C-alpha positions as CSV (number, residue, x, y, z in Angstrom):
1,X,-18.5,-15.5,-14.7
2,X,-18.8,-12.4,-12.9
3,X,-21.9,-11.4,-11.1
4,X,-23.3,-8.3,-12.4
5,X,-24.8,-7.0,-9.2
6,X,-22.5,-4.7,-7.4
7,X,-23.4,-5.6,-4.1
8,X,-23.3,-9.1,-4.6
9,X,-19.7,-8.7,-6.5
10,X,-18.6,-6.6,-3.6
11,X,-19.6,-9.3,-0.8
12,X,-17.7,-12.2,-3.1
13,X,-14.5,-10.1,-2.9
14,X,-14.8,-9.2,0.8
15,X,-15.5,-13.0,1.2
16,X,-12.5,-13.9,-0.9
17,X,-10.0,-11.4,1.1
18,X,-11.4,-12.9,4.5
19,X,-11.0,-16.5,3.6
20,X,-7.6,-16.8,1.3
21,X,-5.7,-13.7,2.8
22,X,-6.0,-12.0,-1.1
23,X,-5.2,-8.5,-1.1
24,X,-8.1,-6.2,-2.1
25,X,-6.3,-4.5,-4.9
26,X,-5.4,-7.1,-7.5
27,X,-8.6,-9.4,-6.6
28,X,-10.5,-6.3,-7.1
29,X,-8.6,-5.0,-10.7
30,X,-9.2,-8.7,-12.0
31,X,-12.9,-9.0,-11.1
32,X,-13.5,-5.3,-12.8
33,X,-11.3,-6.0,-15.9
34,X,-13.4,-9.0,-16.3
35,X,-16.8,-6.3,-16.1
36,X,-15.1,-3.7,-18.7
37,X,-18.6,-3.2,-20.3
38,X,-20.7,-2.9,-16.9
39,X,-22.4,0.4,-15.9
40,X,-19.4,2.5,-14.7
41,X,-21.6,3.4,-11.6
42,X,-22.0,0.0,-10.7
43,X,-18.2,-0.6,-11.0
44,X,-17.3,2.4,-8.6
45,X,-20.3,1.0,-6.2
46,X,-18.2,-2.2,-6.1
47,X,-15.1,-0.6,-5.4
48,X,-16.4,1.8,-2.7
49,X,-18.2,-1.2,-0.7
50,X,-15.2,-3.2,-0.9
51,X,-12.3,-0.4,0.1
52,X,-15.0,1.2,2.4
53,X,-15.8,-1.8,4.5
54,X,-12.4,-3.0,4.6
55,X,-11.6,0.6,5.8
56,X,-14.1,1.0,8.5
57,X,-14.7,-2.6,9.3
58,X,-13.6,-2.1,13.2
59,X,-16.2,0.5,13.4
60,X,-18.8,-1.6,11.4
61,X,-18.2,-4.7,13.5
62,X,-18.6,-2.4,17.0
63,X,-22.0,-1.4,15.8
64,X,-23.0,-4.8,14.8
65,X,-22.0,-6.1,18.3
66,X,-24.6,-3.9,19.6
67,X,-27.1,-5.6,18.0
68,X,-26.1,-9.0,18.0
69,X,-27.5,-11.3,20.7
70,X,-24.1,-13.7,20.1
71,X,-21.3,-13.5,17.8
72,X,-21.6,-14.8,14.3
73,X,-20.0,-18.3,13.7
74,X,-16.3,-17.9,12.1
75,X,-17.6,-19.7,8.9
76,X,-20.7,-17.4,8.4
77,X,-18.3,-15.3,6.1
78,X,-21.0,-14.1,3.8
79,X,-23.4,-13.2,6.5
80,X,-21.0,-11.1,7.9
81,X,-19.9,-9.6,4.6
82,X,-23.4,-9.0,3.9
83,X,-24.1,-6.9,7.1
84,X,-20.6,-4.9,7.0
85,X,-21.6,-3.8,3.7
86,X,-25.1,-2.8,4.1
87,X,-23.8,-1.1,7.6
88,X,-21.3,1.1,5.5
89,X,-24.2,2.1,3.2
90,X,-26.0,3.2,5.9
91,X,-23.6,5.0,7.7
92,X,-21.2,6.4,5.0
93,X,-23.1,6.6,1.6
94,X,-25.7,9.5,1.2
95,X,-27.1,8.6,-2.6
96,X,-28.1,5.0,-1.6
97,X,-31.8,5.2,0.1
98,X,-31.6,3.4,3.7
99,X,-34.6,1.2,2.4
100,X,-32.6,0.3,-0.6
101,X,-29.5,-0.8,1.1
102,X,-31.6,-3.0,3.9
103,X,-34.1,-4.7,1.1
104,X,-30.9,-5.5,-0.8
105,X,-29.1,-7.2,1.9
106,X,-32.0,-9.1,2.7
107,X,-32.1,-10.6,-0.7
108,X,-28.7,-10.9,-0.9
109,X,-28.8,-13.1,2.5
110,X,-31.9,-15.3,0.9
111,X,-29.5,-16.5,-1.8
112,X,-26.0,-16.5,-0.2
113,X,-27.0,-17.8,3.4
114,X,-30.8,-18.9,3.1
115,X,-32.6,-19.0,6.6
116,X,-30.2,-15.9,8.1
117,X,-32.4,-13.2,6.0
118,X,-34.5,-12.5,9.0
119,X,-31.2,-11.8,11.1
120,X,-30.1,-9.2,8.6
121,X,-33.3,-7.7,8.5
122,X,-33.5,-7.4,12.1
123,X,-30.3,-6.1,12.7
124,X,-30.2,-3.7,10.0
125,X,-33.7,-2.2,10.6
126,X,-32.6,-2.1,14.5
127,X,-29.6,-0.2,13.5
128,X,-31.9,2.4,11.5
129,X,-34.1,2.9,14.7
130,X,-30.9,3.7,16.9
131,X,-28.2,4.6,15.0
132,X,-28.5,8.3,16.2
133,X,-28.3,6.9,20.2
134,X,-25.4,4.4,20.1
135,X,-23.0,4.1,22.9
136,X,-19.9,5.5,21.7
137,X,-17.1,5.5,23.5
138,X,-16.1,9.1,24.8
139,X,-13.0,10.8,23.9
140,X,-12.1,12.2,27.0
141,X,-12.8,9.1,29.2
142,X,-11.5,6.5,26.8
143,X,-9.1,7.9,24.0
144,X,-7.9,4.9,22.8
145,X,-11.2,3.4,22.3
146,X,-12.9,6.6,21.0
147,X,-9.7,6.6,18.2
148,X,-10.1,2.8,17.5
149,X,-14.2,2.8,17.1
150,X,-14.9,6.1,15.3
151,X,-11.9,5.8,13.2
152,X,-11.7,2.0,12.7
153,X,-8.3,1.3,13.9
154,X,-7.2,-2.0,15.8
155,X,-6.8,-1.1,19.5
156,X,-3.3,-2.2,19.8
157,X,-2.0,0.2,17.1
158,X,-3.8,2.8,18.3
159,X,-2.3,2.4,21.8
160,X,1.3,2.2,20.3
161,X,0.7,5.2,18.3
162,X,-0.8,7.4,20.9
163,X,2.5,6.4,23.1
164,X,4.8,7.0,20.2
165,X,3.0,10.1,18.6
166,X,0.6,11.5,21.2
167,X,-3.4,12.2,20.8
168,X,-3.7,14.6,17.9
169,X,-0.9,13.1,15.7
170,X,-2.6,9.6,16.0
171,X,-6.0,11.1,15.6
172,X,-4.6,12.5,12.1
173,X,-3.2,9.7,10.7
174,X,-6.0,7.5,11.5
175,X,-8.3,9.7,9.5
176,X,-5.8,9.8,6.9
177,X,-5.4,6.0,6.8
178,X,-9.5,6.1,5.9
179,X,-9.3,8.5,3.1
180,X,-9.4,7.5,-0.4
181,X,-5.5,8.0,-2.2
182,X,-4.4,9.9,-4.6
183,X,-3.6,8.0,-8.0
184,X,-0.1,8.8,-8.7
185,X,2.0,8.2,-12.2
186,X,5.5,8.3,-12.4
187,X,6.7,9.3,-15.9
188,X,9.0,7.6,-17.9
189,X,11.8,9.8,-18.6
190,X,13.3,7.7,-21.2
191,X,10.9,8.2,-23.8
192,X,8.9,11.6,-22.6
193,X,8.4,14.2,-20.3
194,X,5.6,15.0,-17.5
195,X,4.1,17.8,-19.9
196,X,3.4,15.4,-22.8
197,X,1.8,13.1,-20.7
198,X,-0.2,15.5,-19.0
199,X,-1.2,16.7,-22.8
200,X,-1.5,13.4,-24.1
201,X,-4.2,11.9,-21.2
202,X,-5.8,15.3,-21.4
203,X,-6.8,13.9,-24.9
204,X,-7.9,11.0,-23.3
205,X,-10.1,12.2,-20.7
206,X,-7.7,12.1,-17.6
207,X,-6.6,15.2,-16.0
208,X,-3.4,15.1,-14.2
209,X,-0.9,17.6,-12.7
210,X,2.7,17.8,-11.4
211,X,3.0,16.2,-7.9
212,X,4.3,18.0,-5.0
213,X,7.5,16.3,-4.3
214,X,8.7,13.5,-6.6
215,X,10.1,14.9,-9.9
216,X,9.0,12.4,-12.3
217,X,5.2,12.5,-10.6
218,X,1.9,13.0,-11.8
219,X,-1.4,13.1,-9.7
220,X,-4.5,12.4,-11.1
221,X,-7.2,14.5,-10.6
222,X,-10.2,12.9,-12.7
223,X,-10.4,10.0,-15.2
224,X,-12.8,9.5,-17.8
225,X,-11.3,6.0,-18.4
226,X,-9.2,3.2,-16.8
227,X,-5.5,4.2,-16.9
228,X,-4.5,1.1,-18.5
229,X,-6.9,1.5,-20.8
230,X,-5.1,4.8,-22.2
231,X,-2.5,4.8,-25.2
232,X,-0.2,6.5,-22.9
233,X,-0.3,3.6,-20.5
234,X,0.0,1.1,-23.5
235,X,3.3,2.6,-25.0
236,X,5.0,2.8,-21.7
237,X,4.8,6.6,-21.1
238,X,3.8,6.0,-17.4
239,X,4.1,3.8,-14.3
240,X,1.5,3.8,-11.7
241,X,3.6,4.5,-8.4
242,X,2.8,6.2,-5.1
243,X,5.0,9.7,-4.6
244,X,6.5,8.6,-1.7
245,X,8.0,5.2,-3.4
246,X,9.4,7.4,-6.0
247,X,11.4,9.0,-3.8
248,X,13.4,5.8,-2.8
249,X,15.0,5.3,-5.9
250,X,16.5,8.8,-6.1
251,X,17.9,7.9,-2.5
252,X,20.3,5.5,-4.4
253,X,21.7,8.2,-6.4
254,X,22.3,5.8,-9.3
255,X,24.9,7.2,-12.3
256,X,24.9,5.7,-15.8
257,X,27.2,2.7,-16.1
258,X,27.4,1.6,-12.1
259,X,26.4,-1.8,-11.0
260,X,23.3,-1.5,-9.0
261,X,21.8,-4.3,-7.1
262,X,18.0,-3.9,-6.2
263,X,17.9,-6.9,-3.7
264,X,14.2,-7.2,-2.9
265,X,12.8,-6.2,-6.2
266,X,9.2,-7.0,-6.3
267,X,7.3,-6.3,-9.7
268,X,10.2,-4.2,-10.3
269,X,8.5,-0.6,-9.8
270,X,11.9,0.6,-8.3
271,X,14.2,-1.3,-10.3
272,X,12.8,0.2,-13.4
273,X,12.8,3.7,-11.9
274,X,16.3,3.0,-11.2
275,X,16.8,1.9,-15.0
276,X,15.3,5.1,-16.2
277,X,17.4,7.5,-13.6
278,X,20.5,6.1,-15.5
279,X,19.1,6.5,-18.6
280,X,19.1,2.7,-19.3
281,X,22.7,2.5,-19.4
282,X,24.6,0.4,-16.9
283,X,24.0,-3.1,-15.1
284,X,20.7,-3.3,-12.7
285,X,20.4,-6.8,-11.1
286,X,17.2,-7.3,-9.7
287,X,16.5,-10.4,-7.1
288,X,13.4,-11.4,-6.1
289,X,12.0,-14.9,-4.8
290,X,8.8,-15.2,-6.7
291,X,9.1,-16.3,-10.4
292,X,5.2,-14.7,-10.4
293,X,7.0,-11.4,-9.5
294,X,9.7,-11.8,-11.7
295,X,7.6,-12.7,-14.8
296,X,5.4,-9.2,-13.9
297,X,8.9,-7.7,-13.8
298,X,10.0,-8.6,-17.3
299,X,6.8,-7.4,-18.6
300,X,7.0,-3.9,-17.2
301,X,10.5,-3.6,-18.2
302,X,9.3,-4.9,-21.9
303,X,6.4,-1.8,-21.7
304,X,8.7,0.8,-20.6
305,X,11.4,0.0,-22.9
306,X,14.0,-0.9,-20.1
307,X,17.1,-3.1,-21.4
308,X,19.5,-2.8,-18.4
309,X,17.6,-5.2,-16.0
310,X,18.5,-8.7,-15.1
311,X,16.7,-10.6,-12.8
312,X,17.8,-13.3,-10.4
313,X,15.3,-15.8,-8.6
314,X,16.7,-16.2,-5.3
315,X,16.0,-16.2,-1.5
316,X,18.0,-12.6,-0.6
317,X,18.9,-13.9,3.0
318,X,21.5,-16.5,1.1
319,X,24.6,-15.7,-0.7
320,X,23.9,-15.2,-4.5
321,X,26.0,-16.6,-6.8
322,X,25.5,-14.3,-9.3
323,X,26.5,-11.1,-7.2
324,X,30.1,-11.4,-5.7
325,X,30.8,-9.8,-2.6
326,X,31.8,-6.4,-2.8
327,X,30.9,-6.0,-6.5
328,X,28.2,-3.2,-6.7
329,X,28.4,0.6,-6.6
330,X,24.7,0.8,-5.5
331,X,22.1,-1.6,-3.2
332,X,18.7,-0.8,-2.8
333,X,16.9,-3.0,0.1
334,X,13.3,-2.4,-0.1
335,X,12.3,-4.7,2.7
336,X,9.3,-6.8,3.1
337,X,7.6,-5.3,6.2
338,X,4.3,-4.6,7.7
339,X,3.0,-2.3,5.0
340,X,1.5,-0.2,7.6
341,X,2.2,3.1,5.8
342,X,-0.2,1.8,3.1
343,X,-3.5,1.6,4.9
344,X,-5.3,4.1,2.6
345,X,-4.5,1.4,-0.2
346,X,-4.5,-1.7,1.9
347,X,-6.9,-1.5,4.6
348,X,-7.1,-5.2,5.1
349,X,-3.3,-5.1,6.5
350,X,-4.7,-3.4,10.0
351,X,-7.0,-6.4,10.5
352,X,-4.7,-9.1,9.5
353,X,-1.5,-7.6,11.6
354,X,-0.7,-9.1,14.9
355,X,1.9,-7.0,17.3
356,X,4.1,-10.1,17.3
357,X,4.5,-9.9,13.6
358,X,6.3,-6.6,13.7
359,X,9.4,-8.7,15.9
360,X,9.3,-11.0,12.9
361,X,9.5,-8.6,10.2
362,X,12.3,-7.2,12.1
363,X,14.3,-10.4,12.5
364,X,13.9,-11.0,8.6
365,X,14.8,-7.4,7.8
366,X,18.2,-7.6,9.8
367,X,19.4,-10.8,8.2
368,X,18.2,-8.9,4.6
369,X,20.6,-5.8,5.5
370,X,23.4,-7.6,7.0
371,X,23.6,-9.5,3.4
372,X,22.8,-6.5,1.7
373,X,25.9,-4.8,3.0
374,X,28.2,-7.7,1.7
375,X,27.4,-6.5,-2.0
376,X,28.7,-2.8,-1.5
377,X,31.7,-1.7,-2.6
378,X,34.0,0.5,-0.5
379,X,32.6,4.1,-0.9
380,X,29.2,2.3,-2.2
381,X,25.9,3.2,-1.1
382,X,23.6,0.9,0.6
383,X,19.6,2.2,0.7
384,X,17.4,0.8,3.0
385,X,13.9,1.4,3.0
386,X,10.4,0.3,4.0
387,X,6.8,1.2,3.5
388,X,6.2,1.0,7.2
389,X,6.3,3.9,10.0
390,X,6.8,1.9,12.7
391,X,10.1,2.0,14.9
392,X,11.1,-1.6,15.0
393,X,11.4,-2.0,11.5
394,X,12.9,1.4,10.3
395,X,15.7,3.0,12.6
396,X,16.1,0.2,14.8
397,X,16.9,-2.2,12.5
398,X,19.4,0.5,10.9
399,X,21.0,1.0,14.0
400,X,21.4,-2.8,15.0
401,X,23.3,-3.1,11.4
402,X,25.6,-0.2,12.4
403,X,26.4,-1.4,15.7
404,X,27.4,-4.7,13.7
405,X,28.8,-3.0,10.6
406,X,31.8,-0.3,11.8
407,X,32.5,-0.5,8.0
408,X,29.3,1.6,7.5
409,X,28.2,4.9,8.3
410,X,24.7,6.7,8.0
411,X,24.8,9.7,5.8
412,X,21.8,12.3,5.6
413,X,19.2,11.0,2.5
414,X,18.5,13.7,-0.2
415,X,14.9,15.2,-0.4
416,X,13.2,17.6,-2.4
417,X,11.9,19.2,0.7
418,X,13.2,19.8,4.3
419,X,10.0,18.1,5.7
420,X,10.6,14.9,4.4
421,X,13.8,14.5,6.4
422,X,13.6,14.2,10.5
423,X,16.5,15.4,12.9
424,X,18.7,12.0,12.0
425,X,18.1,12.6,8.4
426,X,15.8,9.9,7.4
427,X,13.6,10.3,5.0
428,X,10.2,10.0,6.4
429,X,6.6,10.2,4.9
430,X,3.4,10.4,6.3
431,X,-0.4,10.2,4.8
432,X,-1.8,12.9,7.2
433,X,1.5,14.9,6.7
434,X,2.8,14.8,3.2
435,X,-0.3,13.2,1.4
436,X,1.4,10.2,0.5
437,X,1.9,6.6,1.6
438,X,3.9,6.4,4.7
439,X,8.0,5.7,3.7
440,X,11.1,5.2,5.6
441,X,14.4,5.5,3.9
442,X,17.9,5.2,5.5
443,X,21.3,5.9,3.3
444,X,24.1,4.3,4.4
445,X,28.0,4.7,2.8
446,X,30.6,2.0,2.9
447,X,34.1,3.4,4.2
448,X,36.8,3.6,1.4
449,X,39.6,1.1,1.4
450,X,37.2,-1.2,3.4
451,X,36.4,-4.8,1.7
């Protein structure tokens, strides 16, 4: 049974994220879908508390450290979540009276961690007395510390970005990562148009308009109901997908009748887009290791009216029996990555990721790209993409591949606007520059006459 106190539910969700490694978006979606009849204001508060606490966790923990005599024990998950959500309310919400945030936190502690309510009360009332006099790091003296604390990012990541992009770019990126991203839709061109979807959604209380870059994209400006409850969604008029992600399938430049391989298909967001771009004609082979994701892919294809996707449950680092070498006109490799371009949507990533993980991601990405090259026909196209903004997961992987595979060369990506391309012809999007997730795309072409 879903508890109907929004602060309690937010704490329970945050506990689950911390203890099980779950991601906020699907967990929150499942919880709120079972609470559809709840007060919309309470549902909104749960969402804000979960995402706001995750985004600003670094700052909130820094504040806590100023008032705790010793660190909380690792197993005190509920206590930590109660304090974080209460601090978020004190610092970042205007409509919640401070005394209400404190009283609710104390009551929650009395229920979820008996005996610790006095600590919660003392810490939060201490914060109320001193919050205007906290010893924040000074920008001129300690720029990495200033950005890390005030803009709530791990110190190691801030230092990396400062070396790579400098102060102003790093500040802008960290600020953007802490904003609420737009909800973006991809119109299903197999059965409708953007104009028709805008009109249909308007009739259901949803205001949407064309996106800046993606041809099939619509950005939602306001919604009077859940998008998944709209008739347009149920009949397959659109799929929810960030604008930058929508640009990747277009890099593949698919044509009707071609054999196209999506080597790390996930739940089918890009495979379904490829099917729409080919007018549902040809053959799209979607490879995914997890059967749970394949099941969702089938459901998505059915809802969108797509019939040309066949699925293979396999580890893409190994040869595929179902796909002969050199048999595909187009190959898309959207690799597993750090996800550091998606921190607006998945803020928990920045607290889980350790520096060493980037090298492990890159090692897997290189193996996958080497395997992907085997399936491309002479003259065919291979697209490598990530939702990361880190060089070791992006251009460094491509460079290593091209050094080993002389039968491939890089060509400039096609993009709807020049600002989406860098000087080397790679697609690059950033939250602070383009208002999208951070994506990378490289287009590689196999030489003709080479098997």
